[in-house]
Structure formats: structure tokens, C-alpha cells
N, C-alpha and C positions, 0 to 999 in steps of 0.2 A: 619522568615528569617531576620537576622540582616542586617543592611546597608552594602552593599558589600564593600564600600570604607573604612570601618573600619576593614576588614579582613586582617590578617597578610599577606595573599598571594595577596592582591591587589597591583599591581605594575604599577600605572599610566596607567591602561588599557584605551584604547581609547573609548570603548563601552562595556557596559554590559547590556544586554536586557533580561528581563524575559518575556516569551511568554505564554499567557494563551488563550486557546480556549475552552470555556465551553461546546460547542456543541459536540466536539470530545473527550473532556477530556484531551486535551494536556496541559501539563506544561513543559516548556523547558527553558533553559538558553543559550543564545548565547553570547560569550565573545570574543572581539577583543582586543588583547594585543598591537599589533603594525602593522601598514600598511606602515612602512617606506620603505620597499623594494617591496611592491606590495600588492595585496588583501590578507586579512587574510585567510590562508588555514589551514584546520585541520578537522578531522573527527567528526562525531556525535556519542556520546555514549548513549546507551539505558540501563538504570540501575535503580534498586530499591535502593534508599538511605534511611537509617533509619531516617535521619533528613534532611530537606531542606538545612540547612547550609552546610551539607556535599556535596551536589550537587553544591552549589555555590563555595565552596573551590576547588572542582574538576575542574570546568570550568575555574576558575582563574589560577590555577596551570598548567592545560593542555594547555591553550591558550598561556601562557608565554613560556612553553616548546616548543610549535610549532614555536614561533618567533625565538627562539634560534636554533631549529632543521633546519628550512628552511634557516636561514642565514648561518649556518655552512655547509649546504649541497650545498651552492652556488646557491640557487634557487631564482628567482625573485618574491618571495611571502613573505607576512608577516605572523603573527601568529594569528590563531583563533581556537575556539573549541566550540562545542555545546554539551549539555547533555539534554536528554529527561528523565524526572523523571517518571519511571515506577512504577506501583503498585506492591504489593507483588507477584502477579501471572505473572508479566511482560506481561500484556495484551497490545498487539500492534495491531492497526487497520488501515486500509487504510485511514480512515478519519483523524486519528492522523498524519499520514505521510503527508497527503495533507495539513493540517494546518501548519505543520512544514515547508514544502516546500514553502508555501506562505510567511512565515516569512523570510525565506532566500531570496526569490525573492524581498521582500520589501526593503531589504538592498541594492539593486541595484548593486550587484557585489562586495561590500566591503568584503563579506565572501563567500568562496568557500568550500563546505562541501564534505565529503566522508564517507565511512563506518569506524566504530570503534567497540568497544565491544558491542555486542547485535544488531548490524545493519549488514544487508547482502547486497550483490550485488543487489538482487531483490528489497530490500527496496530503494536502491539508484536509481534504475531504475524507481520506483514509484515516488520518489521525482523529478526526471528529467522530468517527464511529466508536472511539473508545474514551474520549474525553470531551467535555463541553467547553474546556478552556482553550479555545482555538478560534481564530478569525481569519479573514481573507478567503472565505469559502465562496464557491460559485453561487451566483445569484441570478434570478430571472428578472428581466425588465431593465430597460436602460435608465429608468428613473430611481433605481434602488441602489443604495450604497453597498459596497462590498465587492468581493471578487478580487481579481488581480490588482494589487495596489500600484503597479508600475505606472499606469497612465496618470494617476493622481500625484505620484512623486514627480513625474515629468512636468506636470502643470505647475507645481510649486517652484521647481527649478527654473522653468521658463520665466515665470513672474519675477523670481529673484534676480535672474540675469538682467531683465529689463530695469529693475530697480538699481542694480549695480552700474549699468550703463548710464542711467540718469545721474547717479551720485558722482561717479568718477569722470565720465566723459561729457556730462551736461547735455545728453541727447534724449529726446522724448520717445524715440523708437529705436528698434534694432536694425532698421533698414540700412543696409550697407555696412553694418558692423561685422567685423571678421571674428568668427568664433571657431576655435579648434576644439573638437570634441573627442575625448578619449573614451571609447566604449560606445557601441551602437546596439546594445541589447534592448530590453523592454523599456528601460528608463532613458538611456542615452538616445536611442532611436526616437522615442517620443519627444524628447527635448529638441532634437534636430528637426523633426517635422514641424513643430510649433515655430521654431526660429525661421525656418525656410518660408513658412506661410507669411511671415511678417517681413520678409525681404533681407534677412541676414545672409552674409557670405559665409559658407561653411567649409571647413576642412575636417574630414572624418577619419578615424582610425579605430581598429579593433584587432584583437589577437586572432579573430577569425576574419582574415582579410577579405574573403569573398562576401561576407555579410556587409562590411563597410563599403565595398565596391558596389554592391547591389543597391544600398541605400543612397550612395552618392549618385548613381545613375538615375534613381527615382527623383532626387531633389535637385539635380544639377550642381552637385557639390564636388570638391576635390577630395583626394585621399592622401594620407601620409602613412608611412610604415609605423608599426607600433613603437619602435625604438626612436622614432623621430618626432612624434606628435608634440612632445613637451617643448621642443625647440622651434616650433613653427612660429614665425613672427605674426602676431595677431592682436586683436583688442582684448579678447576674452579666451582664457583657457578653461575648459569645462571638463573636469575629471568625473567620469561616470562608470568607472570599473572598480577594481579593488583599491583599498586604501594604502596609507603609509608611503605615498609617492613623493610627498613634499618633505624632503630632507635637504641636507646641504647640497648634495649633487643635483637633485631635482630642481630645487629653487634656482640654482646657478644657471640651469639650462633655460629657464623660462624667458620668453621674449614677449611679454604681454603686460597689460595694465590691470587686469582683473582676473582672479581665480574664483569661479563660481560653478559648482557642479554637485552631483548627487552621491558620489562615493562617500562611504563612511570612513571616519578616522583618516582624513587626508594628510594631516600633519603627523609625521612620524613621532616627534617628541614635542613637548610644550615650547621649547625654545625656537621652534621653526615658525611659529606664528609671528613673533616679533621680527624674525629674519625676513619674512615676506614684507612686513610693514617698512622695514629699513630700506628695502629696494623700491618702495613707492608703489607696491602692488596691492590693490584693494582685495581683501579676502572676505568671502561670504561664508561664515561658519557653517560647516557641513550639516550639523544636526538642526540648524534653523532652516536652511534653504530646502532640505530634502524631507521635510516633515509631512508632505502631502499624503504619502502612503500610510503612515501610522495614523493620521487623522481619519482616513477612510476606514481602515480596519478597526480602529477603536470605536468609532460611531456605529459601525456594523455590529460589533460585539455588544455594546451597551444597549442598542435597540433590540437585539435578539434576546438579551436577558430580560428586557422590559416587555417582550412579546409585542413590539410595536414596529411598524414599517419605518425605514430610515430613508429620508428624502435626500437624494443626491445633491440637491441645491444647498443643503446645510453643510455638506462636505465642501463644496466649492466655495461657500461663503467663508468658511474657516481657512481654507487654503489661501484665499484672497488677502488674508491678514499677514501672510508671510513677508511681503515686501515692507510693510510698516515696521515689523519687528527688526528686520535687517537695517532699515534706515535709522531706527532708534539706536542700534548697536554702533553703526558707523558714526552717527553724530556724537555719541558719547566718546568714541575712540578719538575723533577729531578734536574734541574739547579737552579731554583729560590725558591724551597721549598714550593710553594703553592700546595694544593691538586689538583688532576686532575679536579674535578668539579669546583673549583674556577678558574682555568686557562681557562677552556672551557667557563664559564660564562663571563669572561672578554673579551674573543675573540668575543663571540656572541653579547655582549652589544655594543662593538665598531662597529660591522657590522650593527646594527640597530640604531645607532646614540644615544645610551643611555649613 
């Protein structure tokens, strides 16, 4: 693994810690980008990386994205992220989770973790047995915030897509709007169901083709192969899987007017945002449109610390602000000529004192 401070994605991070526990087999990276607004909050990703440098890159990029996401969502939290380096079989043991929890606890509240790709509510409950600096825990009652953040993320993305359709296409609803969704897991599947309910035409794709086909049958949607979804002629391309798909090749394949989805770090490099704009494709900055999940788990965490119940309506009220933030970004982009990602980055950097 190369020195992390020489990585292109190192952005004056406050802390980058490699965690090794030989007894359990744990190798993890915890990255804190900024604690200017509060403790660094962001989920833990459990993933097999071909090279350790890929894991470091992910931790650096994702933690910076969380700084921006939390700031733009108006949350009193900074940005952090953790990645656990899984083996090829993605072996996960209670001992590994315990060792990881101890590493989080050792930071004394500087980092608050939650679930991300490869990590479940049950995993977070196990982590919570050894540290209080965790959120996204199972909750009782439909009116209580917390638990799986996926549905809240999906709600924000759905509202963001509606805002993008209004801004770019001049339509007040998504009825008849063709959306191609990449990824049909907890978030992508939730977005698809909300869009279908409002009459959108859907094309679905997932690396687990049977999952995409099952959801398509449920919603009356079409499917596309994973290697073809980015080329589908549509109104909206919605990436809801892993990131870094928008590079020169990926952008050249797009046949859409809008890119709006929940995947983190969709742009491979900073120059790819302006490249989208040059093609006339409206981009919804990922860390703005996908903030619903972190809004939920942050309010859950803050309420638990205050020993107070957390009303789910407060979560929904904050998620409902996402379209307005996007519209502000797009209007400034239209007015000043910067691409939406550049405008959003400027706003976020000001909020975290950078």
C-alpha cells in the first residue's frame, strides 16, 4: 500500500488509520476527512478489493464525500468512512466485527459508523455491543427514525429525480418518463418502486440478474444486461450501485438527459463533471441527492445520545429539502457556467471551512 498522503484523493484528511487485528484476521481503514462541523459520520463498507490501494482510495474518496454530504444536508456532523478489506469469499466473523468495534471505540467519538455496502443492521447491532459510536441500529415501531437507511436514501433520490425532471424536461411528474436504473438492491429497488408508483417507465439492471428480473416482473418493467444499462436510450440514467462509473468511456456511452442516482463517487475524476455538462446532461451531485440515509442515521444517533425519541416525520421533513438544494445548485450552474458538481463542491467546502 502506497503512502496515503501521496494519493490523488488525499485531501488534507485529519486522520487515516489502518487497523490490523491478526487474531481475527481484520484489516480495515478508518478515514476522517473533516470534523469541522462535528464527529466524522459515515458508514462501514465490507468489500473485497483487488489491491489494497483500491481500498485506501475508496476510504479517502468516501470520507470526503461524507464531509460534503453532511454539510449540504445541514447536519452537525463531519465526514468519515471505514472500509473492511474482505477476502475473495467475503468471510465475515463476529471476531472481526468485535475488533473493528474496538477500533471505533478507541477513537473516542471522533468517528460514528453505520452500515454501508456489505454491512447489515445485525452487523451494526454487534458493533454496538462494544461501542456507542454507531447508528443505523434496529428500531421498534414504524414512527421511530433509525434502522436500515436504504429506504430513506431511496426517498431522497426519488424526490431528486422528480426535481431533475422538472428542471431539465419541464415536467411536473415522472409519469411516462423513462428511467434506466443500475442496481436494484435496497436503494435502487426502493427508487424503482417509488418511480413505478408514479407511472415512470423503467429499465432495470443488476449484477444479480435474477434480482433485476424479479423486480421487473413485480413492477412491469424491462431489464437490460449489466454491461448494457449505461447505453439504454432514456430520459434519466440512475446509478445506484458502486461508484466511479462516469469516466470518459462511461459518459460517451450515455444516451440520456439526466444522471441522478444514489451511488457514491459517481464521477471518477473531477474533470468528468464538466464533461457531462458539455454533453448537455444534467447531473445531480451524488452526495446531495443520496443524503436521505445519513439524515436518518444521524438523527437516530443524536436522539439516542439525548435519550429522546426520534420522530420519523422529522427525518422525512429534512429529506424533503433535498430537491430545493439541488435546484439551488442547478440554478447557480445555469447562471455562472460551472458544472453542478463544481458548484456543489464550492458550497460544501465553504460550509466545512475549507
